[in-house]
Biotite code that builds the C-alpha atoms (Angstrom):
import biotite.structure as struc

atoms = struc.array([
    struc.Atom([36.101, -40.830, 0.857], chain_id="A", res_id=1, res_name="MET", atom_name="CA", element="C"),
    struc.Atom([34.742, -39.380, -2.378], chain_id="A", res_id=2, res_name="GLU", atom_name="CA", element="C"),
    struc.Atom([34.250, -35.611, -2.334], chain_id="A", res_id=3, res_name="LEU", atom_name="CA", element="C"),
    struc.Atom([31.610, -33.734, -4.309], chain_id="A", res_id=4, res_name="THR", atom_name="CA", element="C"),
    struc.Atom([32.445, -30.220, -5.511], chain_id="A", res_id=5, res_name="THR", atom_name="CA", element="C"),
    struc.Atom([30.014, -27.281, -5.388], chain_id="A", res_id=6, res_name="PHE", atom_name="CA", element="C"),
    struc.Atom([30.532, -23.853, -6.913], chain_id="A", res_id=7, res_name="SER", atom_name="CA", element="C"),
    struc.Atom([28.569, -21.274, -4.977], chain_id="A", res_id=8, res_name="ILE", atom_name="CA", element="C"),
    struc.Atom([29.003, -17.578, -5.571], chain_id="A", res_id=9, res_name="GLY", atom_name="CA", element="C"),
    struc.Atom([32.650, -17.055, -6.381], chain_id="A", res_id=10, res_name="ASP", atom_name="CA", element="C"),
    struc.Atom([33.866, -19.935, -4.174], chain_id="A", res_id=11, res_name="LYS", atom_name="CA", element="C"),
    struc.Atom([34.402, -23.644, -4.497], chain_id="A", res_id=12, res_name="GLU", atom_name="CA", element="C"),
    struc.Atom([33.398, -26.093, -1.776], chain_id="A", res_id=13, res_name="PHE", atom_name="CA", element="C"),
    struc.Atom([33.786, -29.839, -1.289], chain_id="A", res_id=14, res_name="LYS", atom_name="CA", element="C"),
    struc.Atom([31.771, -32.235, 0.828], chain_id="A", res_id=15, res_name="ALA", atom_name="CA", element="C"),
    struc.Atom([31.520, -35.978, 1.357], chain_id="A", res_id=16, res_name="ALA", atom_name="CA", element="C"),
    struc.Atom([28.528, -38.182, 1.956], chain_id="A", res_id=17, res_name="LYS", atom_name="CA", element="C"),
    struc.Atom([28.409, -38.945, 5.657], chain_id="A", res_id=18, res_name="MET", atom_name="CA", element="C"),
    struc.Atom([28.352, -42.449, 7.108], chain_id="A", res_id=19, res_name="ASN", atom_name="CA", element="C"),
    struc.Atom([25.047, -44.236, 7.696], chain_id="A", res_id=20, res_name="ALA", atom_name="CA", element="C"),
    struc.Atom([24.925, -43.756, 11.474], chain_id="A", res_id=21, res_name="PHE", atom_name="CA", element="C"),
    struc.Atom([25.630, -40.022, 11.255], chain_id="A", res_id=22, res_name="ALA", atom_name="CA", element="C"),
    struc.Atom([23.002, -39.630, 8.513], chain_id="A", res_id=23, res_name="ALA", atom_name="CA", element="C"),
    struc.Atom([20.405, -41.494, 10.582], chain_id="A", res_id=24, res_name="ALA", atom_name="CA", element="C"),
    struc.Atom([21.211, -39.362, 13.639], chain_id="A", res_id=25, res_name="LYS", atom_name="CA", element="C"),
    struc.Atom([20.760, -36.171, 11.613], chain_id="A", res_id=26, res_name="HIS", atom_name="CA", element="C"),
    struc.Atom([17.537, -37.417, 10.005], chain_id="A", res_id=27, res_name="LEU", atom_name="CA", element="C"),
    struc.Atom([15.978, -37.666, 13.461], chain_id="A", res_id=28, res_name="VAL", atom_name="CA", element="C"),
    struc.Atom([16.825, -34.004, 14.118], chain_id="A", res_id=29, res_name="LYS", atom_name="CA", element="C"),
    struc.Atom([15.594, -32.949, 10.671], chain_id="A", res_id=30, res_name="LEU", atom_name="CA", element="C"),
    struc.Atom([12.358, -34.892, 11.185], chain_id="A", res_id=31, res_name="LYS", atom_name="CA", element="C"),
    struc.Atom([11.719, -33.026, 14.441], chain_id="A", res_id=32, res_name="THR", atom_name="CA", element="C"),
    struc.Atom([12.185, -29.686, 12.675], chain_id="A", res_id=33, res_name="LEU", atom_name="CA", element="C"),
    struc.Atom([9.912, -30.711, 9.806], chain_id="A", res_id=34, res_name="LEU", atom_name="CA", element="C"),
    struc.Atom([7.263, -32.058, 12.202], chain_id="A", res_id=35, res_name="ASP", atom_name="CA", element="C"),
    struc.Atom([7.081, -28.710, 14.016], chain_id="A", res_id=36, res_name="LYS", atom_name="CA", element="C"),
    struc.Atom([6.906, -26.784, 10.763], chain_id="A", res_id=37, res_name="GLY", atom_name="CA", element="C"),
    struc.Atom([4.290, -29.026, 9.164], chain_id="A", res_id=38, res_name="LEU", atom_name="CA", element="C"),
    struc.Atom([2.070, -29.300, 12.264], chain_id="A", res_id=39, res_name="ALA", atom_name="CA", element="C"),
    struc.Atom([-0.570, -27.105, 10.608], chain_id="A", res_id=40, res_name="SER", atom_name="CA", element="C"),
    struc.Atom([-0.905, -29.618, 7.748], chain_id="A", res_id=41, res_name="GLY", atom_name="CA", element="C"),
    struc.Atom([-1.974, -28.614, 4.269], chain_id="A", res_id=42, res_name="GLY", atom_name="CA", element="C"),
    struc.Atom([-2.680, -25.040, 5.358], chain_id="A", res_id=43, res_name="ASP", atom_name="CA", element="C"),
    struc.Atom([0.974, -24.416, 6.261], chain_id="A", res_id=44, res_name="ALA", atom_name="CA", element="C"),
    struc.Atom([2.580, -21.356, 4.749], chain_id="A", res_id=45, res_name="ASN", atom_name="CA", element="C"),
    struc.Atom([6.279, -20.596, 4.376], chain_id="A", res_id=46, res_name="ALA", atom_name="CA", element="C"),
    struc.Atom([6.488, -18.990, 7.841], chain_id="A", res_id=47, res_name="ILE", atom_name="CA", element="C"),
    struc.Atom([4.885, -22.032, 9.480], chain_id="A", res_id=48, res_name="GLN", atom_name="CA", element="C"),
    struc.Atom([7.267, -24.344, 7.624], chain_id="A", res_id=49, res_name="LEU", atom_name="CA", element="C"),
    struc.Atom([10.144, -22.486, 9.296], chain_id="A", res_id=50, res_name="LEU", atom_name="CA", element="C"),
    struc.Atom([8.544, -22.729, 12.745], chain_id="A", res_id=51, res_name="ALA", atom_name="CA", element="C"),
    struc.Atom([10.804, -25.601, 13.759], chain_id="A", res_id=52, res_name="GLY", atom_name="CA", element="C"),
    struc.Atom([13.914, -23.488, 13.295], chain_id="A", res_id=53, res_name="ILE", atom_name="CA", element="C"),
    struc.Atom([15.177, -21.539, 16.288], chain_id="A", res_id=54, res_name="ASP", atom_name="CA", element="C"),
    struc.Atom([18.437, -20.007, 17.493], chain_id="A", res_id=55, res_name="GLU", atom_name="CA", element="C"),
    struc.Atom([19.886, -23.424, 18.365], chain_id="A", res_id=56, res_name="LYS", atom_name="CA", element="C"),
    struc.Atom([19.312, -24.885, 14.895], chain_id="A", res_id=57, res_name="THR", atom_name="CA", element="C"),
    struc.Atom([22.598, -23.669, 13.429], chain_id="A", res_id=58, res_name="LEU", atom_name="CA", element="C"),
    struc.Atom([24.746, -24.994, 16.253], chain_id="A", res_id=59, res_name="GLU", atom_name="CA", element="C"),
    struc.Atom([22.824, -28.204, 17.003], chain_id="A", res_id=60, res_name="GLU", atom_name="CA", element="C"),
    struc.Atom([21.685, -29.251, 13.514], chain_id="A", res_id=61, res_name="VAL", atom_name="CA", element="C"),
    struc.Atom([23.394, -27.410, 10.657], chain_id="A", res_id=62, res_name="ILE", atom_name="CA", element="C"),
    struc.Atom([27.003, -27.280, 11.903], chain_id="A", res_id=63, res_name="ILE", atom_name="CA", element="C"),
    struc.Atom([27.041, -30.983, 12.907], chain_id="A", res_id=64, res_name="PRO", atom_name="CA", element="C"),
    struc.Atom([25.722, -31.909, 9.445], chain_id="A", res_id=65, res_name="ILE", atom_name="CA", element="C"),
    struc.Atom([28.450, -29.805, 7.796], chain_id="A", res_id=66, res_name="LEU", atom_name="CA", element="C"),
    struc.Atom([31.069, -31.321, 10.132], chain_id="A", res_id=67, res_name="ARG", atom_name="CA", element="C"),
    struc.Atom([29.983, -34.913, 9.459], chain_id="A", res_id=68, res_name="ASP", atom_name="CA", element="C"),
    struc.Atom([30.039, -34.180, 5.720], chain_id="A", res_id=69, res_name="SER", atom_name="CA", element="C"),
    struc.Atom([33.624, -32.871, 5.968], chain_id="A", res_id=70, res_name="SER", atom_name="CA", element="C"),
    struc.Atom([32.659, -29.623, 4.224], chain_id="A", res_id=71, res_name="VAL", atom_name="CA", element="C"),
    struc.Atom([35.586, -27.454, 3.192], chain_id="A", res_id=72, res_name="ILE", atom_name="CA", element="C"),
    struc.Atom([35.916, -24.185, 1.372], chain_id="A", res_id=73, res_name="SER", atom_name="CA", element="C"),
    struc.Atom([38.561, -24.951, -1.216], chain_id="A", res_id=74, res_name="VAL", atom_name="CA", element="C"),
    struc.Atom([38.796, -21.255, -2.055], chain_id="A", res_id=75, res_name="SER", atom_name="CA", element="C"),
    struc.Atom([39.536, -20.287, 1.557], chain_id="A", res_id=76, res_name="ASP", atom_name="CA", element="C"),
    struc.Atom([41.286, -23.507, 2.578], chain_id="A", res_id=77, res_name="GLU", atom_name="CA", element="C"),
    struc.Atom([38.988, -23.766, 5.614], chain_id="A", res_id=78, res_name="LYS", atom_name="CA", element="C"),
    struc.Atom([36.994, -26.647, 7.014], chain_id="A", res_id=79, res_name="LYS", atom_name="CA", element="C"),
    struc.Atom([33.478, -25.436, 7.787], chain_id="A", res_id=80, res_name="ILE", atom_name="CA", element="C"),
    struc.Atom([32.828, -27.030, 11.156], chain_id="A", res_id=81, res_name="ASP", atom_name="CA", element="C"),
    struc.Atom([32.211, -24.188, 13.627], chain_id="A", res_id=82, res_name="SER", atom_name="CA", element="C"),
    struc.Atom([30.658, -20.727, 13.941], chain_id="A", res_id=83, res_name="PRO", atom_name="CA", element="C"),
    struc.Atom([34.136, -19.196, 13.655], chain_id="A", res_id=84, res_name="ASN", atom_name="CA", element="C"),
    struc.Atom([34.829, -21.088, 10.433], chain_id="A", res_id=85, res_name="ALA", atom_name="CA", element="C"),
    struc.Atom([31.532, -19.838, 8.995], chain_id="A", res_id=86, res_name="ILE", atom_name="CA", element="C"),
    struc.Atom([32.570, -16.273, 9.861], chain_id="A", res_id=87, res_name="ASN", atom_name="CA", element="C"),
    struc.Atom([35.943, -16.755, 8.166], chain_id="A", res_id=88, res_name="LEU", atom_name="CA", element="C"),
    struc.Atom([34.367, -17.995, 4.917], chain_id="A", res_id=89, res_name="VAL", atom_name="CA", element="C"),
    struc.Atom([31.120, -15.991, 4.718], chain_id="A", res_id=90, res_name="PHE", atom_name="CA", element="C"),
    struc.Atom([30.066, -12.408, 5.363], chain_id="A", res_id=91, res_name="THR", atom_name="CA", element="C"),
    struc.Atom([26.653, -10.881, 5.825], chain_id="A", res_id=92, res_name="VAL", atom_name="CA", element="C"),
    struc.Atom([26.808, -10.070, 2.098], chain_id="A", res_id=93, res_name="ASP", atom_name="CA", element="C"),
    struc.Atom([27.334, -13.751, 1.221], chain_id="A", res_id=94, res_name="THR", atom_name="CA", element="C"),
    struc.Atom([24.950, -15.199, 3.811], chain_id="A", res_id=95, res_name="LEU", atom_name="CA", element="C"),
    struc.Atom([22.688, -16.575, 1.080], chain_id="A", res_id=96, res_name="PHE", atom_name="CA", element="C"),
    struc.Atom([25.703, -18.512, -0.239], chain_id="A", res_id=97, res_name="ASP", atom_name="CA", element="C"),
    struc.Atom([26.035, -20.157, 3.186], chain_id="A", res_id=98, res_name="PHE", atom_name="CA", element="C"),
    struc.Atom([22.439, -21.379, 3.077], chain_id="A", res_id=99, res_name="PHE", atom_name="CA", element="C"),
    struc.Atom([22.886, -22.510, -0.507], chain_id="A", res_id=100, res_name="GLU", atom_name="CA", element="C"),
    struc.Atom([25.881, -24.573, 0.664], chain_id="A", res_id=101, res_name="LEU", atom_name="CA", element="C"),
    struc.Atom([23.745, -26.072, 3.442], chain_id="A", res_id=102, res_name="CYS", atom_name="CA", element="C"),
    struc.Atom([21.082, -26.981, 0.868], chain_id="A", res_id=103, res_name="TRP", atom_name="CA", element="C"),
    struc.Atom([23.650, -28.667, -1.388], chain_id="A", res_id=104, res_name="GLU", atom_name="CA", element="C"),
    struc.Atom([25.000, -30.715, 1.539], chain_id="A", res_id=105, res_name="VAL", atom_name="CA", element="C"),
    struc.Atom([21.473, -31.741, 2.549], chain_id="A", res_id=106, res_name="LEU", atom_name="CA", element="C"),
    struc.Atom([20.704, -32.812, -1.020], chain_id="A", res_id=107, res_name="LYS", atom_name="CA", element="C"),
    struc.Atom([23.992, -34.741, -1.243], chain_id="A", res_id=108, res_name="LEU", atom_name="CA", element="C"),
    struc.Atom([23.225, -36.735, 1.880], chain_id="A", res_id=109, res_name="ASN", atom_name="CA", element="C"),
    struc.Atom([19.462, -37.071, 2.022], chain_id="A", res_id=110, res_name="PHE", atom_name="CA", element="C"),
    struc.Atom([18.023, -37.001, -1.521], chain_id="A", res_id=111, res_name="THR", atom_name="CA", element="C"),
    struc.Atom([18.099, -40.818, -1.925], chain_id="A", res_id=112, res_name="PRO", atom_name="CA", element="C"),
    struc.Atom([16.343, -41.316, 1.419], chain_id="A", res_id=113, res_name="PHE", atom_name="CA", element="C"),
    struc.Atom([13.623, -38.711, 0.847], chain_id="A", res_id=114, res_name="PHE", atom_name="CA", element="C"),
    struc.Atom([13.057, -39.882, -2.728], chain_id="A", res_id=115, res_name="THR", atom_name="CA", element="C"),
    struc.Atom([12.296, -43.399, -1.442], chain_id="A", res_id=116, res_name="LYS", atom_name="CA", element="C"),
    struc.Atom([10.034, -42.056, 1.312], chain_id="A", res_id=117, res_name="VAL", atom_name="CA", element="C"),
    struc.Atom([8.115, -39.977, -1.232], chain_id="A", res_id=118, res_name="LEU", atom_name="CA", element="C"),
    struc.Atom([7.552, -42.981, -3.473], chain_id="A", res_id=119, res_name="THR", atom_name="CA", element="C"),
    struc.Atom([5.952, -44.798, -0.522], chain_id="A", res_id=120, res_name="LEU", atom_name="CA", element="C"),
    struc.Atom([3.341, -42.018, -0.532], chain_id="A", res_id=121, res_name="PHE", atom_name="CA", element="C"),
    struc.Atom([2.967, -42.062, -4.301], chain_id="A", res_id=122, res_name="GLY", atom_name="CA", element="C"),
    struc.Atom([4.778, -38.744, -4.827], chain_id="A", res_id=123, res_name="LEU", atom_name="CA", element="C"),
    struc.Atom([7.726, -37.873, -6.985], chain_id="A", res_id=124, res_name="SER", atom_name="CA", element="C"),
    struc.Atom([10.281, -35.233, -5.918], chain_id="A", res_id=125, res_name="PRO", atom_name="CA", element="C"),
    struc.Atom([8.885, -33.016, -8.699], chain_id="A", res_id=126, res_name="GLU", atom_name="CA", element="C"),
    struc.Atom([5.339, -33.280, -7.301], chain_id="A", res_id=127, res_name="GLU", atom_name="CA", element="C"),
    struc.Atom([6.589, -32.382, -3.824], chain_id="A", res_id=128, res_name="LEU", atom_name="CA", element="C"),
    struc.Atom([8.520, -29.413, -5.237], chain_id="A", res_id=129, res_name="ALA", atom_name="CA", element="C"),
    struc.Atom([5.358, -28.210, -6.976], chain_id="A", res_id=130, res_name="ASN", atom_name="CA", element="C"),
    struc.Atom([3.380, -28.468, -3.721], chain_id="A", res_id=131, res_name="ARG", atom_name="CA", element="C"),
    struc.Atom([6.063, -26.555, -1.799], chain_id="A", res_id=132, res_name="VAL", atom_name="CA", element="C"),
    struc.Atom([6.116, -23.843, -4.487], chain_id="A", res_id=133, res_name="GLN", atom_name="CA", element="C"),
    struc.Atom([2.333, -23.570, -4.264], chain_id="A", res_id=134, res_name="SER", atom_name="CA", element="C"),
    struc.Atom([2.551, -23.175, -0.482], chain_id="A", res_id=135, res_name="LEU", atom_name="CA", element="C"),
    struc.Atom([5.269, -20.547, -0.849], chain_id="A", res_id=136, res_name="ALA", atom_name="CA", element="C"),
    struc.Atom([3.199, -18.606, -3.397], chain_id="A", res_id=137, res_name="LYS", atom_name="CA", element="C"),
    struc.Atom([0.226, -18.731, -1.046], chain_id="A", res_id=138, res_name="GLY", atom_name="CA", element="C"),
    struc.Atom([2.370, -17.373, 1.793], chain_id="A", res_id=139, res_name="ALA", atom_name="CA", element="C"),
    struc.Atom([3.666, -14.575, -0.425], chain_id="A", res_id=140, res_name="THR", atom_name="CA", element="C"),
    struc.Atom([0.132, -13.546, -1.390], chain_id="A", res_id=141, res_name="ARG", atom_name="CA", element="C"),
    struc.Atom([-0.918, -13.518, 2.295], chain_id="A", res_id=142, res_name="GLU", atom_name="CA", element="C"),
    struc.Atom([1.917, -11.144, 3.249], chain_id="A", res_id=143, res_name="SER", atom_name="CA", element="C"),
])
């Protein structure tokens, strides 16, 4: 199992690409979240994009993804696979670092898949990023 290293904040983390079945299982859950958030179509703002996320998301989606990716905090010598482990590695002051770690693990496992899906619709990852940034700017102006 090849591990990828991430430096986030003042800590070092490692994660592995998950196996194909686990990735497919998690994609179904991620698709459900994205479907709920994108239900309002092109008029979606940042708040609507987060609509699919609720209190169960961490325990039923995020933690299983971290567990199946064998995420560890090298700095703390802790495997990040439970709410308690998250509390041992992160504080409320470093909560953004936790979500940055989640983002890195999602990119590690799902970038190839989403890149191929985007090309089916004639989009590049850069074009999608530009559209998301435009939506986010629109949401910020509405606030």
